[in-house]
N, C-alpha and C positions, 0 to 999 in steps of 0.2 A: 443379108440377102440382097441380091441385085435389084429385085423389084422394089424393096423398101428404099434402097438408095436412090433409085430413079424417082420415086414419089417425093422424096425429100428434096431432090434437086429441082423438081417441078414446082416446089412451093406448096404442095398439097397439105391441108390442115390435118394432122393426125387424128384429131377429134372426129372428123368426118368418117375416117376409116373405122375407128373404134365403135362408132354408133352402129355400124353394120355388123361388127364382129361380136359385140357384147349383147347380153340379154336386154330387152327393151326397158326393163325396170331398174337397170343399173345406171346410177348417176356418177359421172366422173367428177372428182373435186375440181372446182374451177381454178384453183391456184397451181395445178400441176404444169410444169414448164414443158415445152415441146420435146426436149430430149427425153424426158421421163415418159411422155406419151408414146414416142417412137419406140422406146424400149418395150413398152407394153404390147405394141403391135408386133414386134419381132417375137416376143415370148409366146404370143397367141398363135402365130403362124408357124412356129418351129416346135410344135408339140412333139416330144419324143415318142417313138412307137412303144406300145405296151410290151413288156417282156412276157415270155411264156412261163407258166408255172412249172416248177420242177416236180415230176411225177412221184418221186420217192420221199418227199418232205410234206407231211400232212397233219401231224398230230402234236399234242403237247409233249409226248414222249420223244418225238423226233427233235423237238426244240431242245429238250434237255440233253439228248445225245449230241446234238450239234455244239451246244455250249461246252460240253465236256471235252469234245475233240478239237475245238477251235483255239487258235493262238493269236489271231489278229481280228478281234471283233470290233466292228464299228457300231456304236450306239448313237442314234439320232433322236434327240429329245425335243419335245415342245411343251406347251403350257400344261398339258395333262399331268406331267410329273410333279408339278408344284401346286396344283389346286388343293390337294389334301393338306398342304402346309398352311392353308389359310389365305394364300395369295389370290386375290380376285382375278378371274379370267377376263378376257376382253369382250367376247361377243355374246355372252349369255344375257338373259333378260335383266339380270341385276349386275351385269359386268361393268367394267370400266367405261366402255363406250357409252352405255346407257346412262350412267351417272353423269358423265361429262356433257351429254346432250341436254340434261336438265340444268346443270350448273352454268353452262356456257351456251345459251341458245343461239348466239351469233356465230358459233363454230360451224363453218360450212359443212363439215363432215367430221365425225369423231376421229377418224384417222388423220385429220389435218394436224392434230397435236404432234404427230410424228413427221410432219412435213417441214423441212428445214427453212423454206421461205416463210411459212406461216409462223414458225418459231421466232424468226427474226422480228416479225411484226408484233407478235403477242405470245410471249413464253409462258404466261400464267396457266393455261390449261395443262401444259406439260408438267409444270411443277406441282399442280394439284394432284395429278396422277402419280408423280414421283414420290410423294409422301406416302401413298398407299402401299408402295412396293419397295420402299427403300431398304437397303441391307441392314441386318441386325435385328429384325423384327420376327423372323421366321426360322423354323428348324427344318432341316432336310427331310425328305420323305423316304419311304422304303425303297422307292425306285432309285433315288440318289445313292442310297447305301448299297444297293445291288450293283450299281455301276462301279462304286469304289471297290467292292469285293472282286469284281472282274479285274480291276487294275492291280489289286494286291496279289492276285493269282497269276499275274503276267499274261492275262488273256486280252486285255483291252488295248486295241490299237489306238482308238480315239473316241472321245465323246464329243460329237458335234451338237451343240445346244442352240436352239433358237431363243432361249430364255435370257433375260437380262437381269435376273434377280440375284445372281452370284451364289446360289445355293450349292452349286457344284464345288466351289471353293470351301464353303462351310462343311460340306460332306467329306472333304479331303481328296477330291479327284484332281489329279495333276495333268493327265493327258487329255486336255480339254481345249476345244476351239469354241469360243463364244462368238458364233457367226454374226450376231447382230450387236456385238459389243456388250457392255454391262455398266452397272452403276458403281463399279469398284473405283473408278477414277473419273475426274471431270477436267475439261479443258476450256480455257478462255476462247470465246468465239472471235476475239480480236487478236491478242498476242500469242495465243496457243499455249500459255502457261498451263501445266498439268499438275493437279493436286489429288491427294487421296480423298475418298468419299467423305471421310470424317470431317474434313475441313469445311464442307458446306452443309453438313447435317443440320446444324442449328437453323440456318436459313430455310432449309427445306421444310422442317417441321414447324417453323413459324410462318410458313407460306409467304416468304419473302424471296423474290428473285435474287439468287446469289450473283454478286458482281465481282469482277476481278479487282483486287486491291492495288494491282500494279498499273492498271490503265487509268488515264485521266478521266474524271467523271464527265467532263465536257466534250470528250472525244466520241468516237463511234461506240455503239452499244457493246459493252464488254461483259457478256454473261458467262458464268461458269456452267457450261453445258455438260452433263454427264456423258461419258464416252460410249453412247449407244448409237447405232446406225439409224438415221432418219431416212424417210423417203426423199430421194434426191441426192443421197450420198451412196457411194459404192461400198461394198464389203472390203475388208482389209486384204492387203496382199498376202498376209499370213494364211487366211482362209483358202485363197486360190492356190497358193503354193503347196499347202498341206494336203488338200484333197487331190491334187494332181498326183502326188506320190501315194497317198493312202488307197486310192481306188484300185491300184494294181497289187496291193498287199492284202486287202481285206479278204477274210475267208467266211465271214458271217455278218450280215447286217440285221440289226434289231432297231425298229422304229417304235418309240414309246411316246404316247400322248401328243401326237401332232397330226394336224389335218393336211400337212404338206401342200400348202397353197402358195407360200411365198418363195419366189425364186431369188437367187439360184440354189438355195438350200433344198428346195423341193425337187431339184434335178439330181440330187445325190443318188437315189436309188437307180435311176436310169443311166447313171454314169459308170457304174461298176459292172464287171462282167456278168452276163446273164446267168452263168452257171453258179454264181455265189448265192447261197440260200438267203432269203429275205423273210423276216418275221415281223408282224405287226402286233403290238400290244396297245389297244386303244379302246375307247368307249364305243366307237362306231367304225364300220368299214370305210375304206377309202376307195370309192368306185373308179377313180381315175388311175389307180395303181393296181399292180398284180403282185400279191405276196404269196409265198408258199404256205404259210400258216398265219391265220388271223385269230388272235386270242382276244376276244372282245369282252369288255366289262371294266371294272375298277382296276386300274393299272397296278396299284399297290397290292391288291388282293392276288392278282395274277402272278406278280413277281414273287410274292411270298410263297405261293404254291410251287413255282419253279425252284426257288431256293430250297424248299422242303424236299423236293424230288432230287435235287443235287446233293442233299445231305448237309445243307448249311444251316 
């Protein structure tokens, strides 16, 4: 946006603008850099228009009919598909953020554990969280198995997941984009050496920050950081390249277990043609989005009923 570019060249502090744009009770983490703050400004000011609901798509039976007739389904998944597996969520009263606030009272904001600058200063909060969600401890949910069934039937164009728990691989899903990365591999923050998650498992469970064995101990901090996307890091080129192609192929979008708050993944529904049917399976409605059918409740229960009606 030209206005934002002008403000940047004028040396305006983006925090000043965000104070006007955000709710008064919202506090920005103090360690966010200017570029990240300007991206927030752009995101807020470029809110996509709401799509119009399709008049002929209204019921569970319509959803079943669409699944039966579709060949290029995009499924967008969030934390809601993994909660039944036993993985703690982030924002609930007993979630990961609440526990970190108790264990690390000096943490400026629970989300700071995913801030790359904070991680470089103190990686301990992140590795406390990593132990709770590390691969190999959980079994895929009914929702994961439903997505695998779509793939086996040749109906799945792509599963875009916001999750980092690798349960898609455990379920046998291959047409997957892990939008925010995953714990499957880890890379050295210094030399970029990449290893399988098993190589640092013992350190994770012993609550020891895993160090790169190839980097000198007296050099820059060389931490083996799991390959998930932190605040301050961009999404992979693979995500952007794939969605650019998929948005013109998709014939049905199903969103399961996501609040669609984090961009750019949250922009996927608005990036596809408005005539493509969109279905939400979630615990609560998303008032900032327009779906043709909202199936609200326990995602696993809803998916089980869909599969029953599909004869599976």
